[in-house]
Wavefront OBJ file of the C-alpha trace (Angstrom):
o trace
v -63.160 303.878 6.741
v -63.617 300.669 8.806
v -64.074 300.370 12.464
v -60.809 298.385 12.766
v -62.726 295.156 13.157
v -63.608 294.469 9.507
v -62.240 295.882 6.330
v -64.435 297.836 3.918
v -64.165 297.933 0.153
v -64.142 301.693 0.354
v -61.043 301.876 2.472
v -59.209 299.368 0.265
v -60.051 301.368 -2.755
v -58.931 304.579 -1.147
v -55.476 303.072 -0.516
v -54.763 303.427 -4.233
v -53.678 307.017 -3.394
v -50.781 305.741 -1.172
v -49.094 303.701 -3.892
v -45.975 305.328 -5.288
v -46.080 306.176 -9.012
v -42.610 304.775 -9.624
v -40.942 301.984 -7.751
v -37.438 302.895 -6.473
v -34.550 300.732 -7.747
v -33.590 297.889 -5.437
v -30.626 295.532 -5.133
v -30.504 292.015 -6.311
v -32.718 289.081 -5.413
v -31.448 288.799 -1.766
v -31.407 292.595 -1.257
v -33.588 294.436 1.179
v -33.617 298.014 -0.177
v -36.345 299.598 -2.117
v -39.998 298.461 -2.566
v -41.120 294.938 -3.361
v -42.364 295.738 -6.829
v -40.859 297.311 -9.939
v -41.844 297.514 -13.592
v -38.118 297.478 -14.616
v -36.497 294.750 -16.652
v -36.995 291.360 -15.087
v -36.873 287.691 -15.650
v -38.841 287.233 -18.866
v -37.482 285.237 -21.774
v -36.365 287.882 -24.123
v -32.755 289.016 -23.564
v -32.158 292.645 -23.075
v -28.566 293.273 -22.126
v -25.690 292.311 -19.710
v -24.053 294.097 -16.847
v -21.467 293.490 -14.207
v -22.421 290.746 -11.754
v -23.335 291.906 -8.284
v -23.868 289.768 -5.151
v -27.417 288.362 -5.092
v -27.645 287.923 -8.885
v -28.691 284.348 -9.891
v -25.746 282.262 -11.029
v -27.846 280.765 -13.812
v -28.028 284.171 -15.551
v -24.345 284.655 -15.777
v -23.259 285.709 -19.333
v -20.384 283.280 -19.668
v -19.224 284.469 -23.149
v -18.960 288.145 -22.074
v -17.382 287.064 -18.768
v -14.710 285.163 -20.659
v -14.034 288.064 -23.170
v -13.846 290.799 -20.519
v -12.404 289.027 -17.620
v -15.072 290.294 -15.299
v -18.257 288.430 -14.353
v -21.373 289.646 -16.123
v -25.058 288.692 -15.689
v -27.831 288.724 -18.230
v -30.940 290.961 -17.917
v -34.215 290.010 -19.624
v -37.016 292.152 -20.858
v -39.841 291.751 -18.356
v -42.801 289.965 -19.847
v -46.004 292.012 -20.318
v -48.894 291.311 -17.974
v -46.925 289.325 -15.547
v -48.745 287.792 -12.552
v -48.883 289.219 -9.041
v -50.404 286.579 -6.747
v -51.615 287.292 -3.187
v -51.748 284.392 -0.755
v -53.927 285.318 2.269
v -53.560 283.497 5.562
v -56.868 283.168 7.154
v -55.899 281.443 10.407
v -57.869 282.294 13.573
v -54.912 284.181 15.181
v -55.243 287.017 12.617
v -58.721 288.122 13.746
v -57.373 289.862 16.816
v -55.857 293.292 17.556
v -55.327 295.795 20.425
v -54.153 298.911 18.612
v -56.182 300.752 15.922
v -57.200 297.687 13.904
v -57.304 293.817 13.853
v -54.380 292.038 12.196
v -56.862 290.761 9.637
v -57.893 294.302 8.671
v -54.265 295.243 8.363
v -53.707 292.178 6.196
v -56.500 293.271 3.860
v -55.106 296.780 3.610
v -51.527 295.496 2.897
v -53.012 293.106 0.198
v -54.860 296.124 -1.382
v -51.652 298.130 -1.598
v -50.058 295.121 -3.326
v -52.930 295.046 -5.868
v -52.663 298.747 -6.687
v -48.946 298.477 -7.084
v -49.334 295.468 -9.317
v -51.912 297.190 -11.603
v -49.709 300.305 -11.799
v -46.946 297.975 -13.133
v -49.277 296.415 -15.679
v -49.593 293.030 -14.054
v -52.577 290.715 -13.855
v -53.486 290.057 -10.171
v -54.852 286.955 -8.459
v -55.476 285.765 -4.899
v -55.918 282.592 -3.056
v -56.217 281.225 0.508
v -55.972 277.716 2.098
v -59.302 276.107 1.513
v -60.876 273.072 -0.203
v -63.687 275.204 -1.379
v -63.838 278.757 -2.804
v -60.133 279.667 -2.647
v -58.824 281.153 -5.884
v -59.543 284.522 -7.489
v -58.352 283.824 -11.080
v -55.742 286.105 -12.692
v -57.117 289.214 -14.420
v -55.817 292.630 -15.321
v -57.167 296.132 -15.055
v -59.373 297.688 -12.545
v -61.938 294.964 -12.884
v -59.290 292.272 -11.973
v -58.217 294.432 -8.969
v -61.701 294.905 -7.652
v -62.345 291.166 -7.712
v -59.318 290.605 -5.512
v -60.204 293.541 -3.177
v -63.777 292.033 -2.808
v -62.266 288.723 -1.838
v -59.995 290.367 0.730
v -63.084 292.086 2.323
v -64.936 288.700 2.427
v -62.003 286.663 3.781
v -60.972 289.241 6.440
v -64.399 290.270 7.664
v -64.587 287.056 9.659
v -62.617 283.910 9.671
v -63.770 281.455 7.003
v -65.074 278.300 8.489
v -63.229 276.145 5.925
v -59.708 277.508 6.531
v -57.311 274.738 5.695
v -54.028 276.547 6.476
v -51.345 278.656 4.801
v -49.281 275.511 3.879
v -52.130 274.326 1.512
v -52.411 277.760 -0.059
v -48.660 277.990 -0.775
v -48.844 274.424 -2.323
v -51.428 275.722 -4.767
v -49.277 278.922 -5.428
v -46.335 276.762 -6.453
v -48.500 275.382 -9.326
v -49.898 278.839 -10.305
v -46.642 280.827 -10.543
v -44.602 281.230 -13.717
v -41.221 282.736 -14.347
v -41.269 286.517 -13.541
v -44.286 286.157 -11.207
v -44.546 288.163 -7.990
v -45.921 286.499 -4.783
v -47.154 288.502 -1.745
v -47.883 286.331 1.274
v -50.069 287.950 4.026
v -49.281 285.816 7.133
v -49.512 285.534 10.887
v -46.019 284.578 12.079
v -47.310 281.575 13.813
v -48.564 280.067 10.484
v -45.053 279.898 9.029
v -43.813 276.861 11.110
v -45.894 274.604 9.017
v -44.122 275.758 5.779
v -41.246 273.457 4.703
v -38.070 274.913 3.254
v -38.702 273.101 0.021
v -41.844 275.029 -0.528
v -40.104 278.394 -0.104
v -37.337 277.272 -2.540
v -39.922 276.273 -5.092
v -41.711 279.583 -4.839
v -38.528 281.720 -5.214
v -37.551 279.745 -8.294
v -40.452 281.399 -10.156
v -40.072 284.961 -9.112
v -40.119 287.521 -6.260
v -41.598 286.511 -2.990
v -42.494 288.959 -0.171
v -43.867 287.803 3.054
v -45.774 290.450 5.140
v -45.855 289.446 8.809
v -48.903 290.751 10.665
v -48.377 291.315 14.272
v -49.954 293.277 17.263
v -47.902 295.411 19.705
v -49.229 293.419 22.625
v -47.818 290.141 21.223
v -44.225 291.403 21.149
v -44.292 293.637 24.244
v -46.812 292.432 26.817
v -47.079 294.145 30.177
v -45.308 292.844 33.280
v -48.645 292.246 35.027
v -51.641 290.023 35.105
v -53.287 290.141 31.695
v -57.102 289.528 31.812
v -58.776 287.536 29.069
v -62.349 286.410 28.431
v -62.923 283.141 26.546
v -66.287 281.292 26.094
v -67.943 283.453 28.720
v -65.165 282.903 31.321
v -62.735 285.399 32.590
v -59.142 284.400 33.573
v -55.849 286.166 34.034
v -52.379 285.349 32.617
v -49.657 286.163 35.102
v -47.096 287.771 32.705
v -45.034 288.899 35.762
v -44.104 285.220 36.170
v -40.880 284.288 34.427
v -42.047 280.938 33.118
v -45.301 282.401 31.756
v -43.416 285.173 30.076
v -41.036 282.727 28.366
v -43.985 280.718 27.113
v -45.596 283.935 25.795
v -42.283 284.698 23.917
v -42.138 281.204 22.571
v -45.644 281.547 21.086
v -45.524 285.131 19.746
v -41.897 286.465 19.453
v -39.862 283.457 18.381
v -42.053 282.919 15.175
v -41.244 286.530 14.184
v -37.560 286.243 14.857
v -37.276 282.942 12.973
v -38.938 284.296 9.903
v -36.895 287.357 9.840
v -33.645 285.301 10.081
v -34.506 282.244 8.013
v -36.629 283.247 5.113
v -34.003 285.595 3.520
v -31.854 282.562 3.154
v -34.392 281.153 0.657
v -34.579 284.413 -1.252
v -37.769 285.683 0.476
v -38.166 289.341 1.348
v -39.748 289.733 4.867
v -41.693 292.764 5.998
v -43.097 293.160 9.469
v -46.356 295.108 9.822
v -47.964 295.997 13.161
v -51.649 296.786 13.638
v -50.808 300.377 14.484
v -48.213 300.916 11.707
v -49.143 303.000 8.707
v -50.129 300.224 6.163
v -47.866 301.654 3.438
v -44.762 301.219 5.658
v -44.433 297.558 4.574
v -43.409 298.913 1.142
v -40.405 300.624 2.493
v -36.966 299.033 2.872
v -36.885 299.432 6.664
v -39.551 299.900 9.348
v -37.776 301.791 12.091
v -40.655 301.618 14.500
v -41.491 297.972 13.948
v -38.365 295.910 14.265
v -37.412 297.466 17.539
v -40.643 296.113 19.221
v -39.797 292.474 18.456
v -37.681 292.254 21.622
v -39.732 291.463 24.632
v -38.579 293.247 27.782
v -37.469 290.896 30.532
l 1 2 3 4 5 6 7 8 9 10 11 12 13 14 15 16 17 18 19 20 21 22 23 24 25 26 27 28 29 30 31 32 33 34 35 36 37 38 39 40 41 42 43 44 45 46 47 48 49 50 51 52 53 54 55 56 57 58 59 60 61 62 63 64 65 66 67 68 69 70 71 72 73 74 75 76 77 78 79 80 81 82 83 84 85 86 87 88 89 90 91 92 93 94 95 96 97 98 99 100 101 102 103 104 105 106 107 108 109 110 111 112 113 114 115 116 117 118 119 120 121 122 123 124 125 126 127 128 129 130 131 132 133 134 135 136 137 138 139 140 141 142 143 144 145 146 147 148 149 150 151 152 153 154 155 156 157 158 159 160 161 162 163 164 165 166 167 168 169 170 171 172 173 174 175 176 177 178 179 180 181 182 183 184 185 186 187 188 189 190 191 192 193 194 195 196 197 198 199 200 201 202 203 204 205 206 207 208 209 210 211 212 213 214 215 216 217 218 219 220 221 222 223 224 225 226 227 228 229 230 231 232 233 234 235 236 237 238 239 240 241 242 243 244 245 246 247 248 249 250 251 252 253 254 255 256 257 258 259 260 261 262 263 264 265 266 267 268 269 270 271 272 273 274 275 276 277 278 279 280 281 282 283 284 285 286 287 288 289 290 291 292 293 294 295 296 297 298 299 300 301 302
């Protein structure tokens, strides 16, 4: 296991034991129940069958002929393509290399990404990963354990310390748009503060190609700071932030709480699933439809 400051390959490999052997069924594209991955029929090119339309199904998949014959709206299902792509996009902004409970956000990000890798391999997908960089940024798609280990090694490198050439999450998602194909799955590991730079058009382009899940990495201190002076040390200097002052507390909420609220409220409108994951949460909790302990902490006490 790691010391909570840097992820280790051994702990990422060990997380394989936490992945469910079968993904529960979930609702349509905009639903929030079930896990983020399934090896059930998807959006490949080969028609499988039609069923009654349910809210959240894509209008472009409506079976108009059967709808006209039956008088009820039906939607088409397609046989999922073999070896679909699961792509991880890793945010490597400086704000992730911080934590006050159990582990850094960066370590939790690596662990969440590892679970996504093991889920993808269990579903028979190829896996790939990228981050925002003008240099070494893409781990090319590959299947099987060898492909998974390449991604896990990249997560260890990227999240052991902040890469000096980080160019931002927005650049990584621009690259992701070009990589994804119909039926792909995208998992974005992100600090909430990084999402403000992502335009709505980018999210719409990503969800056009497949399932998109954003895992928001947060620390309990960020959403529930104490009503007291909070000491910090930066560049050898010690200072205190007076969080018992109303104006300071509002500024803190603007920086740390509002980005989470905005992501939780806005991203689902684009067809994006959002999961909140705190540094002291069990890493596998982001795979669940609801996180009872996490969402309640997003409200800062006044």
